[in-house]
C-alpha positions in Angstrom: 16.6 20.6 -6.0 17.7 18.8 -2.2 13.6 19.4 -0.3 12.1 18.4 -2.7 13.4 15.1 -3.5 13.0 14.6 0.3 9.8 15.3 0.3 9.2 13.5 -2.5 10.7 10.6 -1.1 8.4 10.3 2.6 5.3 11.2 0.4 6.6 8.0 -2.6 7.9 5.8 1.0 3.6 6.3 1.6 2.9 4.5 -2.1 6.2 2.5 -1.8 3.7 0.4 1.3 1.0 1.0 -0.6 1.6 -0.8 -3.8 3.5 -3.8 -1.6 0.2 -5.1 -1.3 -0.8 -5.2 -4.4 2.0 -6.5 -6.0 2.4 -9.4 -3.0 -1.9 -10.1 -4.0 -1.2 -10.2 -7.4 2.2 -12.1 -7.5 -0.3 -15.0 -5.4 -3.1 -15.3 -6.7 -3.0 -12.7 -10.7 -5.7 -10.5 -8.5 -5.2 -7.1 -8.5 -7.3 -5.8 -4.4 -8.8 -2.5 -5.2 -10.0 -2.6 -1.8 -6.5 -2.0 -0.1 -6.4 1.9 -0.5 -9.9 1.1 2.0 -7.9 -0.7 4.2 -5.2 1.5 4.5 -8.1 4.3 5.0 -9.5 1.5 8.4 -5.8 1.3 9.2 -5.6 5.5 9.5 -8.8 5.5 11.2 -7.9 3.0 14.2 -4.8 4.8 14.8 -6.9 8.0 15.2 -9.1 5.8 17.9 -6.4 4.2 19.6 -4.4 7.8 20.7 -8.0 10.0 20.9 -9.7 7.5 22.8 -7.3 5.2 24.9 -3.9 7.3 24.4 -1.4 5.0 23.2 1.9 6.1 21.7 2.1 6.8 17.8 4.2 3.7 17.9 1.5 1.6 19.6 -0.7 3.1 17.6 1.0 1.7 13.9 1.8 -1.3 15.8 -2.0 -1.7 17.0 -3.2 0.3 13.0 -0.2 -3.0 11.7 -2.7 -5.5 13.5 -5.9 -4.6 12.6 -5.4 -4.0 9.3 -3.3 -8.1 9.1 -6.8 -9.0 10.6 -9.6 -7.4 7.8 -7.6 -8.4 5.1 -7.8 -12.0 6.1 -11.5 -12.3 6.6 -11.5 -9.6 3.4 -9.7 -13.0 1.6 -11.9 -15.1 3.5 -15.3 -13.7 2.5 -14.5 -12.5 -0.1 -12.2 -13.7 -2.0 -11.7 -17.3 -1.8 -14.8 -18.3 -2.3 -14.3 -17.6 -6.0 -10.5 -18.8 -5.7 -11.7 -20.8 -9.1 -14.1 -17.8 -11.1 -12.8 -15.9 -13.9 -11.1 -12.7 -12.9 -13.5 -10.7 -14.0 -16.1 -11.7 -11.5 -13.6 -11.1 -8.4 -12.1 -7.6 -9.8 -15.6 -6.7 -9.6 -16.6 -8.1 -6.0 -13.4 -6.1 -5.1 -14.3 -3.1 -6.5 -17.9 -3.9 -4.7 -15.7 -5.1 -1.5 -14.3 -1.0 -1.8 -17.5 0.4 -2.2 -19.2 -1.5 1.2 -15.4 -0.1 3.3 -15.4 2.9 2.1 -19.0 3.4 2.1 -20.2 1.8 5.4 -17.4 3.8 7.0 -18.4 7.3 5.4 -22.7 5.7 6.8 -21.2 5.5 10.7 -18.8 8.6 11.3 -20.1 10.6 8.5 -17.6 11.5 5.4 -16.1 14.9 7.7 -13.0 15.1 8.1 -11.2 14.5 11.2 -7.6 16.3 13.2 -5.7 13.6 13.2 -3.7 13.7 17.0 -1.0 14.8 17.1 1.1 12.1 18.5 4.5 13.5 18.5 5.4 17.2 18.3 6.6 18.0 15.8 10.3 19.3 15.5 11.5 21.4 12.4 15.5 21.0 11.3 17.7 23.8 8.5 20.1 23.2 6.8 20.4 26.4 5.3 17.9 26.4 3.0 17.1 22.8 3.5 14.1 21.8 5.8 13.0 18.8 7.1 10.7 17.8 9.8 11.1 14.8 12.2 8.1 13.1 11.5 9.2 13.5 7.8 11.8 11.4 8.3 10.4 9.0 10.8 8.3 8.5 7.7 10.6 7.9 5.4 13.4 5.3 7.9 9.9 3.4 8.8 9.0 2.7 5.8 12.6 1.4 4.4 12.0 -0.8 7.7 8.9 -2.1 7.0 10.6 -2.8 3.6 13.5 -3.9 4.5 11.1 -6.8 7.4 9.1 -8.1 4.2 12.7 -8.9 2.1 13.8 -10.5 4.7 10.9 -12.6 5.8 10.1 -13.3 1.7 13.8 -14.7 0.7 14.8 -16.2 5.3 11.1 -17.4 6.2 9.6 -20.3 5.9 6.3 -19.3 5.2 7.9 -16.8 2.6 9.5 -19.5 0.6 6.1 -20.9 0.4 4.3 -18.1 -1.0 7.5 -17.3 -3.5 6.2 -21.2 -3.9 2.4 -20.7 -4.2 3.4 -17.3 -6.4 5.0 -20.1 -9.2 3.0 -22.6 -9.0 0.3 -23.2 -6.7 -0.2 -27.1 -7.6 2.7 -27.9 -7.5 2.8 -26.5 -4.0 0.4 -28.0 -2.7 1.8 -31.5 -4.0 4.9 -31.2 -1.7 3.0 -29.9 1.1 2.4 -26.5 1.5 -1.1 -25.3 2.3 -2.0 -22.5 -0.1 -4.7 -21.1 1.9 -2.8 -20.2 4.4 -0.3 -18.7 2.0 -2.3 -16.6 0.5 -4.4 -15.2 4.0 -0.6 -15.0 5.4 -0.1 -12.3 2.5 -3.0 -10.6 3.2 -2.8 -10.8 6.3 1.1 -8.9 5.1 -0.2 -6.4 2.6 -2.8 -5.9 4.6 -0.1 -4.5 7.8 1.8 -2.2 5.6 -1.2 -0.3 4.6 -2.6 0.1 8.3 1.1 1.6 8.9 1.6 4.0 6.5 -2.6 5.0 6.8 -1.5 5.6 10.5 1.4 8.0 9.1 -0.1 9.8 6.4 -2.2 10.8 8.8 0.1 12.1 11.1 1.9 13.9 8.1 -1.3 15.4 7.1 -3.6 15.8 10.5 -6.7 15.2 8.5 -8.8 11.3 7.9 -11.3 10.6 6.1 -13.5 7.1 5.1 -12.1 8.3 1.2 -9.1 8.7 2.1 -7.6 6.2 0.4 -9.7 5.9 -3.0 -6.7 8.0 -4.7 -4.0 6.7 -2.6 -5.3 3.8 -3.5 -4.8 3.7 -7.9 -1.5 5.7 -7.1 -0.6 2.9 -5.3 -1.4 0.5 -7.9 -0.1 3.1 -10.6 3.9 2.3 -9.3 3.3 -1.3 -8.9 1.8 -1.6 -12.3 5.3 1.2 -13.2 8.3 -0.7 -10.9 6.9 -4.6 -12.7 3.3 -6.1 -11.2 4.3 -8.8 -9.5 7.6 -7.6 -8.3 8.1 -6.8 -4.8 12.2 -5.2 -5.4 9.1 -2.8 -8.4 6.9 -1.9 -6.4 9.4 -0.2 -4.6 10.8 1.5 -6.8 7.3 3.4 -9.1 6.1 4.0 -4.8 9.2 6.1 -4.9 9.4 7.2 -7.9 5.1 8.7 -8.3 6.0 9.6 -5.2 8.5 12.8 -6.5 6.6 13.0 -10.0 4.0 13.7 -7.4 5.7 16.8 -5.8 7.5 17.7 -9.2 4.6 19.0 -10.6 4.0 20.8 -7.4 6.8 22.3 -6.8 6.9 23.9 -10.8 3.0 25.0 -9.6 1.0 22.5 -11.2 0.0 21.8 -8.6 -4.2 20.5 -10.3 -2.4 18.9 -12.4 0.1 16.5 -10.7 -2.3 13.0 -10.6 -3.2 13.7 -13.8 1.2 13.3 -14.3 0.9 10.4 -12.6 -2.5 8.5 -14.6 0.1 9.8 -17.9 3.1 8.2 -16.7 0.7 4.8 -16.4 -0.3 5.6 -20.2 3.3 6.1 -21.2 4.5 2.3 -19.4 2.0 0.7 -20.8 3.0 1.2 -24.1 6.4 1.9 -24.0 7.2 -1.3 -21.8 4.2 -3.5 -20.5 5.9 -4.7 -17.8 6.9 -2.0 -15.5 10.5 -1.0 -15.4 11.5 -4.0 -13.6 9.5 -6.4 -15.2 10.3 -8.4 -18.0 8.0 -9.8 -20.9 7.1 -13.5 -20.6 5.5 -15.0 -23.2 3.5 -18.4 -22.7 3.5 -21.3 -25.0 -0.1 -22.9 -26.8 
């Protein structure tokens, strides 16, 4: 059980990083950015080329992928979402799906859809404590993810831009009246979420040793489930939901039902929407008409 707990936490930390991007964007502009999983894929490919072509170390590749994905996030927001900010939500949602397909098929066209072996920028070591086995890569993923989550929380709670993000999420019009640049704040939110997705992409490439242009589709949807499970729009909820999804998926695999691990995740989404639509940490709000 302890072994599966470690495996689940390692996988869940990746889902948590992705879910944070979903929940931040939704908290600011009430948009489900379905292209977020494909930004995670771009981060994995950028890390692949940094390590394979320029022979940089893992940490350098991680930081460069975060910067690259942050830029991609800002570009996507500026070109695809900002012109539609006053449009009906269904229009923006369809646009997000379109951006997702554009990134997936564009990468498949440019680099083929065949999986690539991610370069092993770090020698894997396994540590054994009785029947428990844990690798240095698992420890790296878990610790790095937790550090990034803590840094994100500090940015949101302690920095001026973080305060602006919280103000815009509550009332964009009032935030603009007190001098906050709403456009810059939204772009910063996309950059922050996309940077976390880029970090997750590099770490999952190192963990599974394989990347492909469609690798962001399923993890992206699972991260969305995690965000809804924890409470969409809530940062602690997204982190909690990511870890829960990782643990559930690992538990289903451990019981010998690997073919049903995705079904178990989506089943949780259905149950949580029926029992507690606002999520584990979410609160039901009422609006006066």
